[in-house]
C-alpha positions as CSV (number, residue, x, y, z in Angstrom):
1,M,0.4,-2.3,11.9
2,P,-2.9,-4.0,13.0
3,L,-2.6,-6.4,15.9
4,S,-5.7,-8.4,15.4
5,R,-5.3,-12.1,15.1
6,S,-7.7,-14.8,14.1
7,L,-7.2,-18.1,15.9
8,S,-8.1,-21.1,13.9
9,M,-6.7,-24.5,15.0
10,T,-7.5,-27.6,12.9
11,S,-6.4,-29.7,15.8
12,L,-5.3,-29.2,19.4
13,T,-1.8,-30.5,18.8
14,G,-1.2,-28.4,15.7
15,V,1.2,-25.4,15.7
16,L,0.1,-22.0,17.0
17,P,-2.0,-20.3,14.3
18,A,-0.3,-17.8,12.0
19,W,-1.2,-14.2,11.4
20,E,-3.8,-13.9,8.6
21,E,-3.2,-10.3,7.6
22,D,-0.2,-8.1,8.5
23,E,2.0,-10.5,10.5
24,L,3.5,-9.0,13.6
25,P,7.3,-9.3,12.8
26,V,8.9,-11.0,15.8
27,E,12.3,-9.9,14.4
28,D,11.3,-6.3,15.2
29,L,10.7,-7.1,18.8
30,L,12.7,-8.3,21.8
31,L,10.9,-10.3,24.6
32,F,12.3,-10.4,28.1
33,E,10.8,-12.6,30.9
34,V,11.8,-11.7,34.4
35,S,11.5,-14.0,37.4
36,W,13.3,-14.8,40.7
37,E,13.0,-18.5,39.6
38,V,14.9,-18.4,36.4
39,T,17.4,-21.3,36.9
40,N,16.4,-21.1,40.6
41,K,13.8,-23.6,41.7
42,V,11.7,-22.3,44.6
43,G,8.1,-23.3,43.7
44,G,5.6,-23.5,40.9
45,I,6.7,-20.5,38.9
46,Y,9.9,-22.4,38.1
47,T,7.7,-25.0,36.4
48,V,5.8,-22.4,34.5
49,I,8.8,-20.6,33.0
50,Q,10.8,-23.8,32.4
51,T,8.0,-25.7,30.6
52,K,6.8,-22.7,28.6
53,A,10.4,-22.0,27.3
54,K,10.2,-24.3,24.3
55,I,7.0,-22.8,22.7
56,T,8.3,-19.3,23.4
57,V,11.7,-20.0,21.8
58,D,9.9,-21.7,18.8
59,E,7.9,-18.4,18.4
60,W,10.6,-15.9,19.2
61,G,13.9,-17.6,18.4
62,D,17.0,-15.6,19.5
63,N,14.8,-12.6,20.4
64,Y,13.7,-14.2,23.6
65,Y,15.6,-13.7,26.9
66,M,14.9,-14.8,30.5
67,M,16.2,-12.7,33.4
68,G,16.8,-13.5,37.0
69,P,19.3,-13.6,39.9
70,Y,22.7,-15.3,39.6
71,F,23.5,-18.2,41.8
72,E,26.9,-19.7,41.2
73,H,26.0,-23.3,41.7
74,N,22.9,-23.1,39.5
75,F,24.9,-21.3,36.8
76,K,27.7,-23.9,36.7
77,T,25.3,-26.9,36.6
78,Q,22.4,-25.5,34.4
79,V,23.8,-22.8,32.1
80,E,26.1,-23.0,29.2
81,S,28.0,-19.6,29.1
82,C,28.1,-17.8,25.7
83,E,28.1,-14.4,24.1
84,P,24.9,-12.5,23.5
85,P,23.8,-12.6,19.8
86,N,22.6,-9.0,20.0
87,P,25.3,-6.3,20.3
88,A,22.9,-3.9,22.1
89,I,22.5,-6.5,24.9
90,R,26.3,-6.9,25.1
91,K,26.7,-3.1,25.4
92,A,23.9,-2.9,28.1
93,M,25.6,-5.7,30.1
94,D,29.0,-4.0,29.8
95,A,27.6,-0.7,31.1
96,L,26.7,-2.5,34.4
97,I,29.9,-4.6,34.5
98,H,32.1,-1.5,34.1
99,N,30.3,0.0,37.1
100,G,31.1,-3.0,39.3
101,C,28.0,-5.1,38.9
102,Q,28.4,-8.6,37.6
103,V,26.1,-9.8,34.8
104,H,26.2,-13.4,33.3
105,F,24.9,-14.6,30.0
106,G,24.3,-18.1,28.6
107,R,21.9,-20.7,27.4
108,W,19.7,-22.4,30.1
109,L,20.1,-26.2,29.5
110,I,16.4,-27.0,29.4
111,E,14.1,-27.9,26.5
112,G,14.3,-25.0,24.0
113,S,17.6,-23.8,25.4
114,P,16.5,-20.1,26.0
115,Y,19.1,-17.3,26.6
116,V,19.3,-16.2,30.2
117,I,20.7,-12.9,31.6
118,L,21.5,-13.4,35.3
119,F,22.4,-10.5,37.7
120,D,24.8,-11.1,40.6
121,I,23.0,-9.5,43.6
122,G,25.9,-9.8,45.9
123,S,28.2,-7.8,43.6
124,A,25.7,-4.9,43.6
125,A,24.7,-5.0,47.3
126,W,26.8,-1.9,48.1
127,N,24.2,0.2,46.2
128,L,21.3,-1.0,48.4
129,D,20.9,2.1,50.6
130,R,21.0,4.4,47.6
131,W,18.5,2.3,45.7
132,K,16.2,2.2,48.8
133,G,16.3,6.0,48.6
134,D,15.4,5.9,44.9
135,L,12.5,3.6,45.6
136,W,11.2,5.9,48.4
137,D,11.6,9.0,46.2
138,T,9.8,7.2,43.3
139,C,6.8,5.7,45.1
140,N,7.1,6.2,48.9
141,I,7.7,2.5,49.6
142,G,10.3,1.8,52.4
143,L,11.9,-1.6,52.9
144,P,13.0,-2.7,56.4
145,F,16.7,-3.7,56.7
146,H,15.8,-7.2,58.2
147,D,13.7,-8.4,55.2
148,R,16.5,-9.9,53.1
149,E,14.2,-11.2,50.4
150,A,12.6,-7.8,49.8
151,N,16.1,-6.1,49.8
152,D,17.4,-8.7,47.3
153,S,14.4,-8.1,45.0
154,L,15.1,-4.4,45.1
155,I,18.7,-5.0,44.1
156,L,17.6,-7.3,41.3
157,G,14.9,-4.8,40.2
158,S,17.3,-1.8,40.2
159,L,19.8,-3.8,38.1
160,I,17.1,-4.8,35.6
161,A,15.7,-1.3,35.3
162,W,19.3,0.0,34.7
163,F,19.9,-2.7,32.1
164,F,16.6,-1.8,30.3
165,K,17.6,1.9,30.3
166,E,21.0,1.1,28.7
167,L,19.4,-1.3,26.2
168,T,16.6,1.0,25.0
169,D,19.1,3.9,24.7
170,H,21.2,1.7,22.4
171,L,18.2,0.3,20.4
172,G,16.5,3.5,19.8
173,D,13.0,3.1,18.1
174,K,13.6,-0.4,16.8
175,P,13.2,-3.2,17.8
176,N,10.6,-2.5,20.5
177,V,10.9,-4.3,23.8
178,I,8.3,-6.3,25.7
179,S,9.1,-7.3,29.3
180,H,7.1,-9.8,31.3
181,F,7.5,-9.8,35.1
182,H,6.4,-12.7,37.3
183,E,5.4,-12.2,40.9
184,W,6.2,-9.5,43.5
185,Q,10.0,-10.3,43.7
186,A,10.2,-9.1,40.1
187,G,8.0,-6.1,40.8
188,P,10.7,-3.5,41.7
189,G,12.2,-3.8,38.2
190,L,8.8,-3.0,36.6
191,I,8.1,-0.1,39.0
192,L,11.5,1.5,38.4
193,S,11.3,1.0,34.6
194,R,7.9,2.6,34.4
195,S,8.8,5.5,36.7
196,R,11.9,6.3,34.6
197,K,9.6,6.2,31.4
198,I,11.7,3.5,29.7
199,P,10.0,2.9,26.3
200,M,8.8,-0.7,26.5
201,A,5.6,-2.7,26.8
202,T,5.2,-4.4,30.3
203,V,3.2,-7.4,31.5
204,F,2.9,-8.4,35.2
205,T,1.6,-11.8,36.3
206,T,0.7,-12.6,39.8
207,H,0.6,-16.4,40.4
208,A,-0.9,-15.9,43.9
209,T,-1.5,-12.7,45.9
210,L,0.8,-12.3,48.9
211,L,-1.9,-11.4,51.3
212,G,-4.2,-14.2,50.0
213,R,-1.6,-16.9,50.8
214,Y,-1.0,-15.4,54.3
215,L,-4.7,-15.0,55.1
216,C,-5.6,-18.6,54.0
217,A,-2.7,-20.0,56.0
218,G,-4.2,-18.4,59.1
219,N,-7.5,-20.4,58.7
220,T,-9.5,-17.3,57.7
221,D,-12.8,-17.8,55.9
222,F,-11.1,-16.1,53.0
223,Y,-13.4,-16.4,50.0
224,N,-16.6,-15.5,51.9
225,N,-15.0,-12.3,53.2
226,L,-13.0,-11.1,50.2
227,D,-14.9,-7.8,50.2
228,K,-14.7,-7.3,54.0
229,F,-10.9,-7.3,54.6
230,N,-9.1,-4.1,55.6
231,I,-6.2,-4.9,53.3
232,D,-3.7,-2.4,54.7
233,K,-4.4,-3.4,58.3
234,E,-4.1,-7.2,57.5
235,A,-0.8,-6.7,55.6
236,G,0.6,-4.5,58.4
237,E,-0.4,-7.0,61.1
238,R,1.5,-9.7,59.2
239,Q,4.5,-7.4,58.7
240,I,4.4,-7.7,55.0
241,Y,3.0,-4.2,54.2
242,H,6.1,-3.2,52.2
243,R,5.9,-6.4,50.1
244,Y,2.2,-5.9,49.5
245,C,3.0,-2.3,48.4
246,L,5.6,-3.5,45.9
247,E,3.1,-6.1,44.6
248,R,0.2,-3.6,44.3
249,A,2.5,-0.9,42.7
250,A,3.7,-3.4,40.1
251,V,0.2,-4.5,39.3
252,H,-0.9,-0.8,38.7
253,C,2.3,0.1,36.8
254,A,2.0,-2.7,34.2
255,H,0.4,-2.1,30.8
256,V,-1.2,-5.5,31.1
257,F,-2.0,-7.4,34.4
258,T,-2.6,-11.1,34.2
259,T,-3.2,-13.9,36.7
260,V,-3.2,-17.7,36.3
261,S,-6.9,-18.6,37.0
262,Q,-10.3,-17.2,37.3
263,I,-10.4,-17.8,41.1
264,T,-7.2,-15.8,41.5
265,A,-8.6,-13.0,39.2
266,V,-11.5,-12.5,41.7
267,E,-9.0,-12.5,44.6
268,A,-6.6,-10.0,42.8
269,N,-9.5,-7.7,42.1
270,H,-10.2,-7.4,45.8
271,M,-6.7,-7.6,47.2
272,L,-4.8,-5.5,44.6
273,H,-7.7,-3.4,43.3
274,R,-7.2,-4.1,39.6
275,K,-9.1,-6.6,37.5
276,P,-6.7,-8.8,35.4
277,D,-6.8,-8.0,31.7
278,V,-6.0,-11.6,30.7
279,V,-6.2,-15.0,32.5
280,T,-3.1,-17.0,31.5
281,P,-3.6,-20.6,32.7
282,N,-0.5,-22.7,33.3
283,G,0.4,-25.5,30.9
284,L,2.8,-28.3,30.6
285,N,5.0,-29.8,27.8
286,V,2.9,-32.9,27.0
287,K,4.8,-35.8,25.5
288,K,2.3,-38.0,23.7
289,F,3.0,-41.8,23.4
290,S,2.6,-43.3,20.0
291,A,0.6,-46.2,21.5
292,M,-2.0,-45.9,24.3
293,H,-0.6,-49.0,26.2
294,E,2.8,-47.4,26.7
295,F,1.8,-45.1,29.6
296,Q,-0.1,-48.0,31.1
297,N,3.1,-50.1,31.0
298,L,5.0,-47.2,32.7
299,H,2.3,-47.3,35.5
300,S,2.8,-51.0,36.1
301,T,6.6,-50.7,36.1
302,N,6.7,-47.8,38.5
303,K,4.0,-49.2,40.7
304,A,6.1,-52.4,41.1
305,Q,9.0,-50.2,42.4
306,I,6.7,-48.4,45.0
307,Q,5.5,-51.9,46.1
308,E,9.1,-52.9,46.8
309,F,9.3,-49.9,49.1
310,I,6.0,-50.9,50.8
311,R,7.3,-54.5,51.3
312,G,10.3,-53.1,53.2
313,H,8.5,-50.4,55.1
314,F,5.7,-52.7,56.3
315,Y,7.9,-55.8,56.9
316,G,6.5,-58.0,59.7
317,H,3.1,-56.4,59.1
318,L,2.7,-57.3,55.5
319,D,-0.6,-59.1,56.0
320,F,-2.4,-57.3,53.1
321,N,-2.4,-58.3,49.5
322,L,-0.3,-55.9,47.4
323,D,-2.2,-56.8,44.3
324,K,-5.3,-55.4,46.0
325,T,-3.5,-52.4,47.4
326,L,-4.1,-48.9,46.0
327,I,-1.5,-46.1,46.2
328,F,-2.8,-42.6,46.9
329,F,-0.6,-39.5,47.4
330,I,-0.5,-35.8,48.2
331,A,2.5,-33.6,47.3
332,G,3.6,-30.0,47.4
333,R,4.7,-27.2,49.6
334,Y,4.1,-27.9,53.3
335,E,1.2,-25.6,53.9
336,F,-1.0,-27.8,56.0
337,S,-4.4,-26.0,55.6
338,N,-3.8,-24.3,52.2
339,K,-2.9,-27.7,50.6
340,G,-5.9,-29.4,52.2
341,A,-3.8,-31.9,54.2
342,D,-6.2,-31.3,57.1
343,I,-9.4,-32.5,55.4
344,F,-7.4,-35.2,53.6
345,L,-6.3,-36.8,56.9
346,E,-9.9,-36.5,58.3
347,S,-11.3,-38.1,55.2
348,L,-8.7,-40.9,55.3
349,S,-9.8,-41.7,58.9
350,R,-13.4,-42.0,57.6
351,L,-12.3,-44.0,54.6
352,N,-10.5,-46.4,56.9
353,Y,-13.8,-46.9,58.9
354,L,-15.8,-47.5,55.7
355,L,-13.4,-50.1,54.4
356,R,-13.4,-51.9,57.7
357,V,-17.2,-51.8,58.1
358,H,-17.8,-53.1,54.6
359,R,-15.1,-55.8,55.1
360,N,-13.5,-54.6,51.9
361,D,-10.3,-56.5,50.9
362,V,-8.7,-53.3,49.4
363,T,-5.9,-51.7,51.3
364,V,-4.9,-48.1,50.7
365,V,-1.3,-46.9,51.2
366,V,-1.2,-43.1,51.3
367,F,2.0,-41.1,50.8
368,F,2.5,-37.5,52.0
369,I,5.3,-36.0,50.0
370,M,5.8,-32.6,51.7
371,P,9.3,-31.3,52.6
372,A,9.6,-30.5,56.3
373,K,12.5,-30.0,58.7
374,T,14.2,-33.3,59.5
375,N,17.6,-34.4,60.8
376,N,18.0,-37.8,59.1
377,F,16.3,-40.9,57.9
378,N,14.3,-42.9,60.4
379,V,16.4,-45.9,61.5
380,E,13.3,-48.2,61.3
381,S,12.6,-47.2,57.7
382,L,16.2,-47.9,56.7
383,K,16.2,-51.2,58.6
384,G,13.0,-52.1,56.7
385,Q,14.6,-51.7,53.3
386,A,17.7,-53.6,54.5
387,V,15.6,-56.5,55.7
388,R,13.7,-56.6,52.4
389,K,16.9,-56.6,50.5
390,Q,18.4,-59.4,52.7
391,L,15.2,-61.5,52.2
392,W,15.3,-60.9,48.5
393,D,19.0,-62.1,48.3
394,T,18.1,-65.2,50.4
395,A,15.1,-66.1,48.2
396,H,17.2,-65.5,45.1
397,A,20.1,-67.8,46.4
398,V,17.6,-70.6,47.3
399,K,15.8,-70.2,44.0
400,E,19.1,-70.6,42.0
401,K,20.0,-73.8,44.0
402,F,16.5,-75.2,43.5
403,G,16.5,-74.3,39.8
404,K,19.8,-76.0,39.2
405,K,18.7,-79.2,40.9
406,L,15.4,-79.2,39.0
407,Y,17.2,-78.6,35.7
408,D,19.7,-81.5,36.4
409,A,16.8,-83.9,37.4
410,L,14.8,-83.1,34.3
411,L,17.8,-83.6,32.0
412,K,18.1,-87.1,33.5
413,G,14.4,-87.7,32.7
414,Q,13.4,-87.7,36.4
415,I,10.7,-85.9,38.3
416,P,12.7,-84.6,41.4
417,D,11.6,-85.5,44.9
418,L,10.5,-82.1,46.2
419,N,11.2,-83.1,49.8
420,N,14.9,-83.7,49.0
421,I,15.5,-80.9,46.5
422,L,16.3,-78.5,49.4
423,D,18.6,-79.6,52.2
424,R,18.5,-78.8,55.9
425,D,20.8,-75.8,55.5
426,D,18.4,-74.2,53.0
427,F,15.5,-74.5,55.4
428,T,17.7,-73.0,58.2
429,I,18.6,-70.0,56.0
430,M,14.9,-69.5,55.2
431,K,13.8,-69.8,58.8
432,R,16.5,-67.2,59.8
433,A,15.2,-64.9,57.1
434,I,11.7,-65.3,58.4
435,Y,12.7,-64.6,62.0
436,A,14.6,-61.4,60.8
437,T,11.3,-60.1,59.5
438,Q,9.6,-60.2,62.9
439,R,9.0,-56.8,64.4
440,H,7.5,-55.8,67.8
441,S,6.6,-52.3,66.9
442,L,4.2,-50.9,64.3
443,P,5.6,-49.7,60.9
444,P,6.6,-46.0,61.3
445,V,4.2,-43.3,59.9
446,T,7.2,-41.2,58.8
447,T,10.4,-42.1,56.9
448,H,12.5,-39.4,58.6
449,N,13.2,-38.1,62.1
450,M,11.3,-34.9,62.4
451,L,12.9,-31.9,64.1
452,D,9.7,-30.8,65.8
453,D,7.8,-34.1,66.1
454,S,5.3,-33.1,68.7
455,A,4.2,-29.8,67.0
456,D,4.2,-31.1,63.4
457,P,0.7,-30.6,62.0
458,I,0.6,-33.9,59.9
459,L,1.9,-36.1,62.7
460,S,-0.3,-34.3,65.3
461,N,-3.4,-35.1,63.1
462,I,-2.3,-38.7,62.5
463,R,-2.2,-39.1,66.3
464,R,-5.6,-37.4,66.6
465,V,-7.3,-39.7,64.0
466,G,-5.4,-42.8,65.1
467,L,-3.9,-43.9,61.7
468,F,-0.9,-45.7,63.2
469,N,-0.5,-48.5,60.5
470,S,-1.9,-51.1,62.8
471,R,-2.8,-54.5,61.4
472,N,-6.6,-53.9,61.2
473,D,-6.2,-50.5,59.5
474,R,-7.2,-50.6,55.9
475,V,-5.6,-47.2,55.3
476,K,-1.8,-47.1,55.9
477,V,0.1,-43.8,56.0
478,V,3.7,-42.9,55.0
479,F,4.9,-39.3,55.5
480,H,7.9,-38.7,53.4
481,P,9.1,-35.2,54.5
482,E,11.5,-34.6,51.6
483,F,11.4,-34.2,47.9
484,L,11.7,-37.5,46.0
485,S,15.0,-38.4,44.3
486,S,16.3,-41.3,42.4
487,T,19.4,-41.3,44.6
488,S,17.5,-41.8,47.9
489,P,18.5,-45.0,49.8
490,L,14.8,-45.3,50.9
491,L,12.6,-44.6,47.9
492,P,14.9,-44.2,44.9
493,M,12.4,-42.7,42.5
494,D,12.1,-39.3,40.8
495,Y,8.8,-37.5,41.3
496,E,7.5,-38.2,37.8
497,D,8.1,-41.9,38.1
498,F,6.5,-42.0,41.5
499,V,3.4,-40.2,40.2
500,R,3.1,-42.7,37.3
501,G,3.2,-45.6,39.8
502,C,0.3,-44.2,41.9
503,N,-3.4,-44.9,41.5
504,L,-4.8,-41.5,42.7
505,G,-3.4,-38.1,43.5
506,V,-5.4,-36.2,46.2
507,F,-5.1,-32.4,46.3
508,P,-8.1,-31.0,48.3
509,S,-6.5,-27.5,48.4
510,Y,-8.2,-24.5,50.1
511,Y,-5.8,-22.0,48.5
512,E,-4.3,-23.0,45.1
513,P,-4.1,-20.3,42.5
514,W,-3.4,-22.9,39.8
515,G,-2.2,-26.3,41.0
516,Y,0.4,-28.1,39.0
517,T,0.2,-31.4,40.9
518,P,-3.2,-32.5,39.6
519,G,-2.2,-31.2,36.1
520,E,0.9,-33.4,36.2
521,C,-1.2,-36.4,37.2
522,T,-3.6,-35.7,34.3
523,V,-0.8,-35.7,31.6
524,M,0.5,-38.9,33.0
525,G,-2.9,-40.5,32.9
526,I,-3.3,-40.7,36.7
527,P,-6.7,-39.7,38.1
528,S,-6.7,-36.9,40.7
529,V,-8.9,-35.1,43.3
530,T,-8.8,-31.3,43.2
531,T,-11.2,-28.5,44.4
532,N,-13.3,-25.7,43.0
533,L,-11.0,-23.3,44.9
534,S,-8.0,-24.3,42.8
535,G,-7.3,-22.7,39.4
536,F,-6.9,-26.2,37.9
537,G,-10.3,-27.4,39.3
538,C,-12.1,-24.3,38.0
539,F,-10.5,-24.6,34.6
540,M,-11.6,-28.3,34.3
541,E,-15.1,-27.5,35.4
542,E,-15.3,-24.8,32.8
543,H,-13.9,-26.8,29.9
544,V,-14.9,-30.4,30.5
545,S,-18.6,-31.2,30.9
546,D,-18.2,-34.2,33.2
547,P,-14.7,-34.1,34.8
548,A,-15.3,-37.1,37.1
549,A,-15.9,-39.3,34.1
550,Y,-12.3,-38.4,33.0
551,G,-10.7,-39.0,36.4
552,I,-10.8,-35.4,37.7
553,Y,-12.8,-35.4,41.0
554,I,-13.7,-31.9,42.1
555,V,-14.4,-31.4,45.8
556,D,-16.7,-28.4,46.5
557,R,-14.9,-26.3,49.1
558,R,-16.4,-23.0,48.0
559,F,-20.1,-23.5,48.7
560,R,-20.1,-26.3,51.2
561,S,-19.0,-26.5,54.8
562,A,-15.8,-28.2,55.8
563,E,-17.8,-31.2,57.1
564,E,-19.7,-31.6,53.8
565,S,-16.4,-31.2,51.8
566,C,-14.8,-33.9,54.0
567,N,-17.7,-36.3,53.4
568,Q,-17.6,-35.6,49.7
569,L,-13.9,-36.4,49.5
570,T,-14.4,-39.6,51.6
571,Q,-17.1,-40.7,49.1
572,F,-14.9,-40.0,46.1
573,M,-12.1,-42.1,47.6
574,F,-14.4,-44.9,48.7
575,S,-16.0,-45.1,45.2
576,F,-12.5,-45.2,43.7
577,C,-11.6,-48.2,46.0
578,Q,-14.7,-50.1,44.7
579,Q,-13.6,-49.9,41.1
580,S,-12.3,-53.1,39.5
581,R,-8.8,-53.2,37.9
582,R,-10.4,-53.0,34.5
583,Q,-12.4,-49.9,35.4
584,R,-9.2,-48.2,36.6
585,I,-7.4,-49.0,33.4
586,I,-10.2,-47.6,31.3
587,Q,-10.3,-44.5,33.5
588,R,-6.6,-43.9,33.2
589,N,-7.0,-43.9,29.4
590,R,-9.8,-41.3,29.6
591,T,-7.7,-39.2,32.0
592,E,-4.7,-39.2,29.7
593,R,-7.0,-37.9,26.8
594,L,-7.4,-34.6,28.7
595,S,-3.7,-33.9,28.5
596,D,-3.9,-32.0,25.2
597,L,-6.1,-29.4,27.0
598,L,-3.1,-28.7,29.3
599,D,-0.5,-28.4,26.5
600,W,1.4,-25.2,26.2
601,R,0.8,-25.4,22.5
602,Y,-2.8,-24.7,23.3
603,L,-2.6,-22.5,26.4
604,G,0.4,-20.5,25.2
605,R,-2.1,-18.4,23.1
606,F,-3.1,-16.5,26.3
607,Y,0.4,-15.3,26.8
608,I,0.5,-14.2,23.1
609,H,-2.7,-12.3,23.7
610,A,-1.3,-10.5,26.8
611,R,1.9,-9.4,24.9
612,H,-0.1,-8.1,21.9
613,L,-2.4,-6.2,24.3
614,A,0.7,-4.7,26.1
615,L,2.1,-3.6,22.7
616,S,-1.1,-1.9,21.7
617,R,-1.2,0.0,25.0
618,A,2.5,0.9,25.2
619,F,2.9,1.9,21.5
620,P,-0.7,2.8,20.3
621,D,0.7,4.5,17.2
622,K,2.5,1.4,16.0
623,F,0.3,-1.5,17.1
624,K,-3.5,-1.7,17.0
625,M,-5.7,-4.3,18.6
626,D,-9.4,-5.0,17.9
627,P,-11.1,-4.3,21.3
628,M,-14.1,-6.4,20.1
629,A,-12.0,-9.6,19.8
630,P,-11.4,-10.9,23.4
631,L,-9.7,-14.3,23.7
632,K,-12.1,-16.9,24.9
633,L,-12.3,-20.7,24.9
634,M,-15.5,-22.6,24.7
635,P,-16.1,-25.9,26.6
636,W,-14.2,-28.8,25.1
637,D,-15.4,-32.3,24.4
638,P,-12.4,-34.6,24.8
639,N,-14.1,-37.3,22.6
640,D,-13.3,-35.3,19.5
641,Q,-9.8,-34.3,20.7
642,R,-10.5,-30.8,19.5
643,P,-11.2,-27.6,21.5
644,S,-13.9,-25.4,20.1
645,H,-13.2,-21.7,20.4
646,H,-13.8,-18.3,19.0
647,M,-11.9,-15.0,19.3
C-alpha cells in the first residue's frame, strides 16, 4: 500500500487534503498518544495535546486514544467515564486490572472529546523494584530511589508497555498500532515496548531537551558552545544523568524522532545525538470571527477591565492618563533567565528613561504573570481594590441623586441651578471619598506577599533598576506571581481575556523550544516580541517576509551580545509607544491575519507526515513512502491568505 501523499490546499482554512491514490485506511490503524500531561496540566505540552485533539479526532474518529497517568481529581472533573468501543482495548485493560493495576477509560471533556486511557500509578507502585530491575536488564539505566518523578515515569511506562503487549496479542496483524510518545516522562514506555519487540510504529517528540533547559537556566553561553559540552559530565553534575539516559534511549529507540522547532532540532542533534526526522511545529485551534471588528471590540472590553484594576492598584498615585496608557505583559513559567525576564527588566528601565527624557505623555503599565511561592495577597493590593470599589459606589450614589434632580427640573421646564443640585451632605461624602484615596506609600510592585522576597530574582532586579512605581516613572510594574483566574478577588480575569486586553506581549526568551505565549497573542490579534532563539520566532522569520510589519518583533539574541539585544528590545518598545491609536488598531488587524499560519488545520500535516514515516519504517512490507517527497513549506504571504508549499 503506497504511503505517498500529495498535499494540495486550495485555502489555508480548508480541510486537510485527501489521499489521491490508495488512501491509507484509518479504520485499519489505531493511534495512541502518550504524555504525562493528558488531563494533567503541567506546562506547554498540555496545550499541544489539548488543542490538537480536535483535528486528530476528526481524522481518526474512534481509533484515536490518549494515554497518561490517572489523578482522581482530574478524572472526576475533566473525564466522562465510559466503556471502550474496541473489545481488544477492554481485554488489554482487564489483563492489567486482574493483576491489581487500576486502569480508567473515558472521554476527555475538551474540544473533540478524545478517548483517554489513564493508568493509576499508585495502584502499581508495589511493582517498582521489579520494574527497575527490568529496566536495568534491558538497557543498563538505573533510577535513584529519591527521584519520584523518574520512578513514577517508569511505573507509567511499564504499565503502558504491558498494555501494548496485551493489545497487540489480541489484535494480531490487524489493525496496526501507531504510538506517539511525548517528552522523557513517556520515554520508559517506548523503550520497554521496543525492547520487547512489540509490533507497532513509534514516534517520539521532545519539546525541549532536559539538559538544554538546565544548562540555559545556569546562564551558560549555550548556543555558541553546543558542540563543546561534555554531555555525560554536565548531566552527572546536575544529578539528572538517569533522566538524560531515559530521554536519549527513547530518542534512539523510536522509529521516528521529531521536535517542535528548527532551533530545538539543532540542539537535539548535539545533546541527544540524533537528527530529528520531522519538525512538528505547535499549533492552536484558531476561532475566526465573522467580522474583523469583533476581536477589536473584545480588546476594548477587556482593556477596560484591566484599567479598573490599575485604578485600584495605583489609587492615590493615579496622576497618569489611562487613555494614554499602554499595557505590556510577560507570562509563563518562572524561569528568570530562560524566559528573558532579565533583559526585559533592564530594557524597561531604559524605556522609562527614554519616555521621561522625551517628555512623552504615554505611560506603560507592565504585568509580570509568573507563578512563584507566595503566602497570600498583598494587603495594600486588596485595599486598593476595596478603595476603588467604595469610590465607585459613592460616585454612583451621587450620580443617581444628581440625575433624579436634573430629570425633575427638566420636566418642569427649568434649567437647574447647578450650585443647589447637590447639598452639603453630598459634598461631605465626596470629600471623605477623596481623603480615603490618599496614600503615603508608593503603589506596591507585587500583588502578593512573596515567601522569599529578598532573594526573588524579579524583585531583586526591580530594586536594582529602581522601578518602584514612583510618580515620575513612566513605566509602572505589577508582578502578579500567580496564574490568572476569573475568581480572583484582585484581577478577576482568565488569561485569554487578559491577553486580549493588553497592547503588547513581551517574551524575549533565551531558551524557548517553541513558545506558545506569542502564538496565543498572535491568534488574538495582539502584537508581541519574541526572539530568534525561540521556535516561534524562527518559524515566523522563515514564513513571513517582514514579521515586524505584522506585529511580530523578533529580538536577535543569537548573533548579538546581551547589551545589543537589550538596546534592540528597548527600541522596539519605544517605537511601539510612539504609535498613534489608529496605527495600533491597523497593526492588530494585520497581526490577527497571521493566525491562520498557526492553525492546527495547517500545522497538523507535520504530525501526519511523522506517523506515515513511522509506519513505513515499522512495517516496510505493508507501507511504502516516497523518500524523494519531504514535507516542506515555502514562505507565506499573509496578504493572499494562502500558504505556498510543495511536497
